[in-house]
C-alpha positions as CSV (number, residue, x, y, z in Angstrom):
1,X,26.2,-5.8,-34.9
2,X,22.7,-5.4,-36.6
3,X,21.2,-7.6,-39.2
4,X,18.4,-7.4,-41.7
5,X,16.1,-10.0,-42.7
6,X,14.4,-9.7,-46.3
7,X,11.4,-11.8,-47.0
8,X,8.2,-11.9,-49.1
9,X,6.2,-14.1,-46.9
10,X,6.1,-15.3,-43.2
11,X,4.6,-18.7,-42.7
12,X,4.1,-20.4,-39.4
13,X,6.4,-23.4,-38.7
14,X,3.7,-26.0,-39.3
15,X,3.7,-24.5,-43.0
16,X,-0.1,-24.2,-42.9
17,X,0.2,-20.6,-44.5
18,X,-0.9,-18.7,-41.5
19,X,1.1,-16.3,-39.4
20,X,1.4,-15.5,-35.8
21,X,3.5,-12.5,-35.7
22,X,3.9,-11.2,-32.1
23,X,5.1,-7.6,-31.6
24,X,6.5,-6.5,-28.2
25,X,5.6,-3.3,-26.5
26,X,8.8,-1.7,-27.1
27,X,8.6,-2.2,-30.9
28,X,8.9,1.1,-33.0
29,X,8.1,2.1,-36.5
30,X,9.7,4.9,-38.6
31,X,7.5,7.9,-39.9
32,X,7.0,8.1,-43.8
33,X,9.8,10.7,-44.1
34,X,12.0,8.8,-41.7
35,X,12.5,11.6,-39.2
36,X,10.5,10.1,-36.4
37,X,9.8,6.8,-34.6
38,X,6.5,5.9,-32.7
39,X,5.7,2.9,-30.4
40,X,3.7,0.6,-32.4
41,X,1.7,-1.0,-29.9
42,X,0.8,2.3,-28.1
43,X,-0.4,3.9,-31.3
44,X,-3.1,1.1,-32.2
45,X,-6.7,1.7,-31.7
46,X,-7.7,-0.6,-28.8
47,X,-11.3,-0.9,-29.5
48,X,-14.0,0.5,-31.9
49,X,-17.7,-0.2,-32.4
50,X,-20.5,0.8,-35.0
51,X,-23.7,0.5,-33.3
52,X,-27.2,0.8,-34.8
53,X,-28.7,2.3,-31.8
54,X,-27.9,-0.2,-29.1
55,X,-26.9,-3.0,-31.3
56,X,-23.2,-3.4,-32.3
57,X,-23.4,-4.0,-36.0
58,X,-19.5,-4.4,-36.2
59,X,-16.7,-4.0,-33.6
60,X,-13.3,-4.8,-32.6
61,X,-12.6,-5.7,-28.6
62,X,-16.3,-5.4,-27.8
63,X,-17.9,-8.5,-26.0
64,X,-21.4,-7.1,-25.4
65,X,-23.7,-4.1,-25.2
66,X,-26.3,-3.0,-22.9
67,X,-29.4,-0.8,-23.8
68,X,-29.3,1.0,-20.5
69,X,-32.3,3.4,-21.6
70,X,-33.3,5.5,-24.4
71,X,-30.1,7.1,-26.1
72,X,-27.8,5.3,-23.3
73,X,-25.9,2.3,-24.3
74,X,-23.2,0.5,-22.2
75,X,-20.4,-1.4,-24.2
76,X,-18.2,-3.9,-22.5
77,X,-14.5,-4.6,-23.6
78,X,-13.4,-8.1,-24.4
79,X,-9.9,-7.1,-23.3
80,X,-9.7,-4.5,-20.5
81,X,-7.7,-1.3,-20.6
82,X,-5.1,-0.5,-18.1
83,X,-6.7,2.5,-16.6
84,X,-9.8,4.6,-16.8
85,X,-7.5,7.3,-18.5
86,X,-8.3,6.5,-22.1
87,X,-9.4,8.7,-24.9
88,X,-12.8,8.1,-26.7
89,X,-14.0,9.7,-30.0
90,X,-17.5,9.2,-31.4
91,X,-19.8,10.3,-34.1
92,X,-23.4,10.3,-35.0
93,X,-24.1,7.8,-38.1
94,X,-27.7,9.1,-38.6
95,X,-29.1,11.2,-41.3
96,X,-31.5,12.6,-38.6
97,X,-30.5,15.9,-37.1
98,X,-28.6,14.8,-33.9
99,X,-27.7,17.4,-31.4
100,X,-24.8,15.5,-29.5
101,X,-23.0,12.6,-28.4
102,X,-21.5,12.0,-25.1
103,X,-19.0,9.2,-24.4
104,X,-18.3,8.8,-20.6
105,X,-18.4,6.7,-17.6
106,X,-15.1,5.4,-18.5
107,X,-13.8,2.3,-16.6
108,X,-11.1,-0.1,-17.4
109,X,-13.9,-2.5,-18.6
110,X,-16.9,-0.5,-19.9
111,X,-17.8,2.8,-21.6
112,X,-21.3,4.6,-22.0
113,X,-22.6,6.4,-25.1
114,X,-25.6,8.9,-24.8
115,X,-27.2,10.6,-27.8
116,X,-29.8,13.4,-28.0
117,X,-31.7,15.1,-30.8
118,X,-31.4,18.6,-32.0
119,X,-33.9,19.5,-29.2
120,X,-31.7,18.2,-26.4
121,X,-34.1,15.1,-25.7
122,X,-32.5,11.7,-25.5
123,X,-33.2,9.5,-28.5
124,X,-31.6,6.3,-30.1
125,X,-29.1,7.1,-32.9
126,X,-26.5,5.2,-34.7
127,X,-23.1,5.8,-33.7
128,X,-19.4,4.9,-34.2
129,X,-17.1,5.2,-31.2
130,X,-13.2,4.6,-31.1
131,X,-11.1,4.1,-27.9
132,X,-7.4,4.9,-27.7
133,X,-5.5,3.8,-24.6
134,X,-3.6,1.1,-23.1
135,X,-4.6,-2.5,-22.7
136,X,-4.3,-4.1,-19.3
């Protein structure tokens, strides 16, 4: 028999107003149209970073960054991913004419971002990177 819980607010048992809701990796959500379901945990972005050149200006699940060399930055996860098979996406956040961004050297604990200008020479640019995958 299924049941339904209807509430306006969830409060922790201490009554302090905060919540600690845990969602298992088997939890699903229903699409807007109701015709499909998707795993909630699987579909979440696992890390993101907005970097001004080599300095992370804002991030999620990033513990540190290293300026490896000009146009080459290594970011370290706070919580590792389960494998090297995850999906990065990155964009240039500069008004300068960038030629390309490469996200690679994926490990379970780090990834690297390389940037180049319109001539193909490595140079420092602002970037934003998102990583999708499974946490360890």
